[in-house]
C-alpha positions in Angstrom: 97.2 90.5 89.1 97.4 91.2 92.9 99.7 89.4 95.2 97.8 87.1 97.5 99.1 88.1 100.9 96.3 90.6 101.5 93.4 89.9 103.8 90.5 88.9 101.6 87.5 86.8 102.2 84.1 86.5 100.5 82.2 87.6 103.6 84.6 90.5 104.2 84.6 91.7 100.5 80.8 91.7 100.5 80.7 93.8 103.7 83.3 96.4 103.0 82.0 100.0 103.4 83.5 103.1 101.9 83.4 105.7 104.6 85.2 109.1 104.4 86.4 111.1 107.2 85.0 114.6 107.7 87.5 117.4 108.4 85.5 119.3 111.0 83.6 118.7 114.2 80.6 120.0 116.0 79.9 120.4 119.7 77.6 117.3 119.4 80.2 115.2 117.8 83.4 116.3 119.4 84.1 113.6 121.9 87.7 113.8 123.0 86.8 113.2 126.7 90.5 113.3 127.5 91.1 110.4 125.1 91.9 112.1 121.8 94.9 113.9 123.0 97.9 112.4 124.8 97.6 112.2 128.5 100.6 112.8 130.7 101.3 109.0 131.0 101.4 108.4 127.3 105.1 108.3 126.4 105.7 110.6 123.5 107.6 109.4 120.4 111.2 110.8 120.5 112.3 113.3 118.0 108.8 114.3 116.9 107.9 118.0 116.7 105.8 119.3 119.5 103.1 120.4 117.0 102.6 116.8 116.1 103.1 115.3 119.5 100.5 117.6 121.1 97.9 117.6 118.3 94.3 117.0 119.3 92.0 114.8 117.1 88.7 116.3 116.3 86.4 113.3 116.1 83.4 114.1 113.9 80.7 112.0 112.1 82.1 110.0 109.2 81.0 111.2 105.8 79.4 109.0 103.3 80.5 108.6 99.7 79.0 108.0 96.3 79.4 104.3 96.9 78.1 103.9 100.4 76.4 105.8 103.2 78.4 106.8 106.4 78.6 103.9 108.9 75.8 103.6 111.4 76.2 103.9 115.2 78.7 106.0 117.0 81.5 105.7 114.5 83.6 108.9 114.4 86.4 109.9 112.0 89.4 112.2 112.4 92.6 113.2 110.7 96.1 112.7 112.1 99.1 114.5 110.9 102.4 112.7 110.6 105.8 113.5 109.0 106.0 112.6 105.3 109.6 111.7 105.8 110.3 110.1 109.2 114.1 110.9 108.7 113.0 114.5 108.6 110.1 114.9 111.1 110.3 118.7 111.1 109.5 118.8 107.4 106.2 118.2 105.4 103.4 116.3 106.8 100.7 114.0 105.5 97.1 113.4 106.7 96.1 110.0 108.0 92.4 109.0 108.2 91.2 107.4 111.4 87.9 105.8 112.5 86.9 105.0 116.0 84.0 103.7 118.1 84.3 104.3 121.8 84.3 101.5 124.4 80.8 100.7 125.4 81.5 100.0 129.0 82.9 101.9 132.0 86.0 99.6 132.6 87.9 100.8 129.6 91.4 99.4 128.9 92.3 101.7 126.1 92.4 101.8 122.3 92.6 98.6 120.3 94.2 99.5 116.9 93.4 97.2 113.9 95.2 96.6 110.7 93.3 94.4 108.2 96.2 93.5 105.9 97.0 94.0 102.3 99.2 95.8 102.4 96.6 98.4 101.1 93.4 97.5 102.9 91.4 100.4 104.2 90.8 100.3 108.0 88.4 103.1 107.7 86.2 101.2 105.4 86.6 97.8 107.1 86.4 98.5 110.8 82.6 99.1 111.0 81.9 95.8 109.1 84.3 93.9 111.4 82.9 95.3 114.6 80.4 92.4 115.1 83.3 89.9 114.9 85.0 91.7 117.8 82.0 92.7 119.7 83.2 91.0 122.9 86.2 93.3 122.9 84.1 96.6 122.3 82.9 96.9 125.9 86.5 97.6 127.2 88.3 98.9 124.1 87.8 101.8 121.8 87.8 100.1 118.4 90.2 102.0 116.2 91.5 101.7 112.7 93.0 103.8 110.0 94.0 104.0 106.3 97.8 103.6 106.3 99.8 106.2 104.3 99.3 105.6 100.5 95.9 103.9 101.2 92.4 105.2 100.4 91.7 108.3 102.4 95.3 108.7 103.6 96.6 110.1 100.3 95.8 106.8 98.5 97.7 106.0 95.3 95.8 105.2 92.1 98.3 103.9 89.4 95.9 103.3 86.6 92.5 104.2 85.1 89.7 101.6 85.2 89.9 101.2 81.4 93.7 100.5 81.6 93.1 98.0 84.4 90.5 96.1 82.4 92.7 96.2 79.2 95.6 94.7 81.3 93.5 91.7 82.3 94.3 90.3 78.8 97.9 90.1 79.6 99.1 86.6 80.2 100.5 86.1 83.7 102.2 82.9 82.8 103.9 83.9 79.6 105.2 81.0 77.4 106.6 82.8 74.3 109.0 85.8 73.9 106.1 88.0 72.9 104.1 87.2 75.9 107.1 87.7 78.1 107.7 91.1 76.6 104.1 92.1 77.1 104.0 90.9 80.7 107.2 92.9 81.6 106.0 96.0 79.7 102.7 95.9 81.6 104.7 95.7 85.0 106.9 98.6 84.1 104.0 100.7 82.9 102.2 100.1 86.2 105.2 101.2 88.2 105.5 104.4 86.1 101.8 105.1 86.7 102.4 104.7 90.5 105.3 107.1 90.5 103.4 109.8 88.6 100.3 109.4 91.0 102.3 109.2 94.3 105.2 111.7 93.6 107.4 112.1 96.6 105.1 109.8 98.7 106.3 106.9 96.7 109.5 106.7 98.9 107.8 107.1 102.2 105.0 104.3 102.4 107.1 101.6 103.8 106.0 99.3 106.6 108.6 101.0 108.9 107.1 104.4 108.1 103.7 103.1 108.9 105.0 101.5 112.2 106.3 104.9 113.2 102.8 106.4 112.4 101.3 103.9 114.7 103.5 105.0 117.6 102.5 108.6 117.1 98.9 107.5 116.9 99.2 105.5 120.1 100.5 108.7 121.8 98.0 111.1 120.4 95.1 108.6 121.4 96.4 108.8 124.9 97.7 105.2 125.4 100.9 104.4 127.3 101.1 101.0 125.4 100.0 99.8 122.0 97.1 97.3 122.0 96.9 95.9 118.5 95.2 93.3 116.4 96.9 92.6 113.1 95.7 90.4 110.4 97.6 89.0 107.4 100.1 91.7 106.4 99.0 93.4 109.6 101.1 90.7 111.4 104.2 91.9 109.6 103.4 95.5 110.6 102.8 94.5 114.1 106.1 92.6 114.2 108.0 95.6 112.8 106.3 97.9 115.4 107.3 95.5 118.2 110.9 95.6 116.9 111.0 99.4 116.8 109.1 100.0 120.0 109.4 97.0 122.3 108.9 99.1 125.4 105.5 100.3 124.0 104.1 96.8 123.3 100.9 96.1 125.1 98.5 93.3 124.3 99.1 92.4 120.7 97.4 89.7 118.5 98.9 88.6 115.2 96.5 86.4 113.3 97.1 84.8 109.8 100.8 85.3 110.2 103.2 86.3 107.4 106.5 84.6 107.6 109.0 87.4 108.5 112.0 85.2 107.5 110.8 84.6 103.9 112.2 86.5 101.0 110.4 87.2 97.7 110.8 83.8 96.3 110.1 82.3 99.8 106.8 84.1 100.1 105.7 83.0 96.7 106.7 79.3 97.4 104.9 79.5 100.8 101.7 80.8 99.1 101.8 78.2 96.4 102.0 75.6 99.1 99.3 77.1 101.2 96.8 77.6 98.4 97.5 74.0 97.1 96.9 72.8 100.7 93.6 74.6 100.8 92.6 73.4 97.4 93.4 69.8 98.4 91.2 70.2 101.5 88.4 71.6 99.3 88.7 68.9 96.8 88.6 66.1 99.5 85.4 67.9 100.9 83.7 67.3 97.6 84.7 63.6 97.4 87.5 64.1 94.9 91.1 62.8 95.1 93.2 65.9 95.5 95.9 65.0 92.9 93.4 64.0 90.2 91.1 67.0 91.0 94.2 69.4 90.7 95.1 68.0 87.4 91.6 68.6 86.2 91.7 72.2 87.3 95.2 72.8 85.8 93.8 71.3 82.5 91.0 73.9 82.5 93.5 76.6 83.1 95.7 75.3 80.3 92.7 75.3 77.8 91.9 78.9 78.9 95.4 79.9 78.1 94.7 79.0 74.4 91.0 79.9 74.2 89.2 82.2 76.8 85.6 81.3 77.7 82.6 83.6 76.9 80.8 85.2 79.8 77.5 87.0 80.4 79.4 90.2 81.0 79.3 92.2 77.7 82.7 92.4 75.9 84.5 90.3 78.5 86.0 86.8 78.4 87.3 84.6 81.2 91.1 84.4 80.5 93.4 82.1 82.2 94.6 84.8 84.6 91.0 85.8 85.5 90.1 82.2 86.1 93.1 81.7 88.4 92.0 84.7 90.4 88.4 83.4 90.6 89.7 80.1 92.0 91.9 81.9 94.6 89.1 84.0 96.2 86.8 81.3 97.5 89.8 79.5 99.1 90.2 82.3 101.5 87.2 81.1 103.5 85.5 77.6 103.7 82.2 79.4 103.3 83.3 80.2 99.8 83.8 76.5 98.7 80.2 76.0 97.4 80.6 79.1 95.1 83.9 77.5 93.7 82.2 74.2 93.0 79.4 75.9 91.0 82.0 78.2 89.2 84.3 75.3 88.2 81.3 73.3 87.0 79.9 76.1 84.9 83.4 76.7 83.4 83.7 73.0 82.5 80.4 73.4 80.7 81.7 76.4 78.7 80.4 79.4 80.8 83.0 81.5 82.4 80.6 83.9 84.1 80.8 82.7 87.7 84.6 82.5 87.8 84.7 86.0 86.2 82.4 87.2 89.0 84.7 85.7 91.6 87.7 87.4 90.0 85.9 90.7 90.0 85.3 90.3 93.7 89.0 89.8 94.3 89.9 92.7 91.9 87.3 94.9 93.6 85.5 95.6 90.3 81.9 96.7 90.6 79.2 96.1 88.0 79.8 99.5 86.4 83.4 98.7 85.6 85.1 100.7 88.5 87.9 99.1 90.3 89.2 99.5 93.9 92.8 100.6 94.5 93.9 98.1 97.2 96.2 96.5 94.6 97.7 99.8 93.8 98.7 100.6 97.3 99.6 97.0 98.0 102.2 97.1 95.1 103.6 100.5 96.1 104.1 99.5 99.7 105.5 96.0 99.1 107.9 97.1 96.4 109.3 99.8 98.7 109.7 97.2 101.4 111.3 94.5 99.3 114.7 95.2 97.8 114.7 91.9 95.7 114.0 92.1 92.0 114.1 88.6 90.6 114.9 88.5 86.8 113.0 86.4 84.3 115.9 84.1 84.0 116.0 83.5 87.8 112.3 82.9 87.8 112.4 80.5 85.0 115.0 78.3 86.8 112.7 78.0 89.8 109.5 77.4 87.9 109.8 73.6 88.0 110.1 73.8 91.7 107.1 76.0 92.0 105.0 73.8 89.7 105.9 70.7 91.7 104.8 72.4 95.0 101.5 73.3 93.2 100.5 72.2 89.7 97.5 74.9 89.9 99.2 77.9 91.6 102.9 77.3 91.1 103.4 78.9 87.7 101.4 81.9 88.5 103.0 82.7 91.8 106.5 81.9 90.3 106.1 84.4 87.4 104.7 87.0 89.8 108.1 87.2 91.5 109.6 88.5 88.2 106.7 90.9 87.2 105.5 92.4 90.6 108.4 94.9 91.1 109.9 94.7 87.6 111.7 98.0 86.7 110.2 99.6 89.8 111.1 103.4 90.1 112.1 103.2 93.7 114.7 100.9 95.3 113.4 98.4 98.0 114.6 98.7 101.6 115.3 95.1 102.8 115.1 91.4 101.9 113.1 90.3 104.9 111.4 92.1 107.8 113.2 92.6 111.1 110.8 91.7 113.9 113.0 90.8 116.9 111.6 92.5 120.0 113.6 91.6 123.1 112.1 92.9 126.2 108.6 93.3 124.7 105.5 92.1 126.4 104.1 88.7 125.2 102.7 88.8 121.7 100.0 86.2 120.9 100.7 84.7 117.4 97.7 82.8 116.0 98.2 80.4 113.2 95.6 78.3 111.2 96.9 75.1 109.7 94.6 75.4 106.7 95.4 79.0 106.0 96.0 79.4 102.2 97.5 82.9 102.0 99.7 82.9 105.1 100.6 79.2 105.6 100.9 78.0 109.2 104.6 77.6 109.3 104.8 81.5 109.4 103.3 81.6 112.8 106.1 79.6 114.4 108.7 81.6 112.5 107.2 84.8 113.7 107.2 83.7 117.3 110.8 82.5 117.1 112.0 85.8 115.6 110.1 88.0 118.0 112.2 86.2 120.7 112.2 84.1 123.7 109.3 84.9 126.2 107.8 87.4 123.6 106.2 85.2 120.8 103.5 82.8 122.0 101.9 80.5 119.4 98.2 79.6 119.4 97.3 77.0 116.7 93.9 76.3 115.2 93.5 73.2 113.1 91.0 74.8 110.8 90.4 76.3 107.2 90.5 79.8 105.8 92.6 82.8 106.1 92.8 83.7 109.7 91.5 82.0 112.9 89.7 84.5 115.2 85.9 84.9 114.5 86.0 81.9 112.1 84.1 79.4 114.2 86.5 78.2 116.9 85.2 78.9 120.4 88.7 77.7 121.7 90.5 80.4 119.6 88.1 83.2 120.4 88.1 82.4 124.1 91.9 82.4 124.3 92.3 85.6 122.4 89.5 87.3 124.3 91.1 86.2 127.7 94.5 87.7 126.6 93.1 91.0 125.3 90.5 91.5 128.2 92.3 89.9 131.1 96.0 89.7 130.1 95.9 85.9 130.3 98.6 84.5 128.1 97.9 80.9 126.9 100.5 78.4 127.1 102.9 78.5 124.1 101.9 75.8 121.7 98.3 75.5 122.7 96.3 73.8 120.0 92.6 74.3 119.2 91.1 71.5 117.0 
């Protein structure tokens, strides 16, 4: 099962495009215009070979794939070369896939770089579908995103075949016998070995710090003196790490749906158990149910599924407890998904697991032909390199009662995940928590949503505090769903737009209700 930090919503998942980057260009499509190579004012990253610092991006029409046509409009793709190992920048290089749509107006500010979270989400695929949400910014910014190293078109990692992924769905994610524990841990170790085989030497060079350094090279090659950035979910952690490493290059930065940078492995899991339970309580209240009673009913359904999976309309597939849990999680990412959750839970109570299975497939990126996406693969490779903690089964078991008290529905799953996610991982992790302190940086606007299930609101204040005095500025939305911008609050959207377009920093602590 995937960790839940990643940016996922029903509307976003339905809209994702799969667009490749072409390797060449034509006279018609080449549109550097002085913007695809670093201008004299764009401070070059120190210690980087001249061949990388002076490279020019050949923007060309994006290529379609077997799954989707190329994006419409003026989207162009290019490839950036970056060091494989940032401690040896003169050594081997890797290719990073970028996508861009030029600013539509004449009063251009620069590039606005987007990371949509995960870790593991493809910016090349997501950016065109997200452009309508940020259309107010497009007149003055080039909209730019990329596939971070180890993701999709940037040497993306695939750790398992589709057949092996489907077979693993039968593994119990909340084992309650020695045999189930053994199967759970074996599956986790097998996944890690598959990642190691697929990634090779890249496995040790896909950390958030590596990607932040890629971003600074990208900023320079795009011709920007400062980094203007919009990070969502995990993208907020990436933005914080960038600000810590390059405070002097921080421009106008938005961090929305904020990951708590001070939480360790257990802390993140407990935060998410609390956040998803909060969202579930709000959902239950919206349907006229008392949250405690409604949660007990859902927990009872999951308990029954642990003993006896439900039949579905998908040939040869049943709704297991783990798949049901995943199906419940997905619609909580967005209030617009709540009606689908109501229908799916009703069908499951009546003995049909088809709707919850379809929701789980949406989260797991499984298409009707049985092919799975690889976001989870990249997510695990990146997060297990970042995180040095490897909780044991014994440590997890001691904390399970606490997790289950926080959330009777999500606690056990998220608690067990701490033991299985990076179990017997082939590569050592780098740190316990992310370092995001950025003294001297320009103000960073940190946007928190009180109803966010995946990145609970408390993380926004923690991020702002750790960025430092006069750097982190908190904007609060009392809303629902994962993220705030573009989710229906004119107050939030206006404040973010004013900051990005005019440099107007809202008062720290501003609340949008």
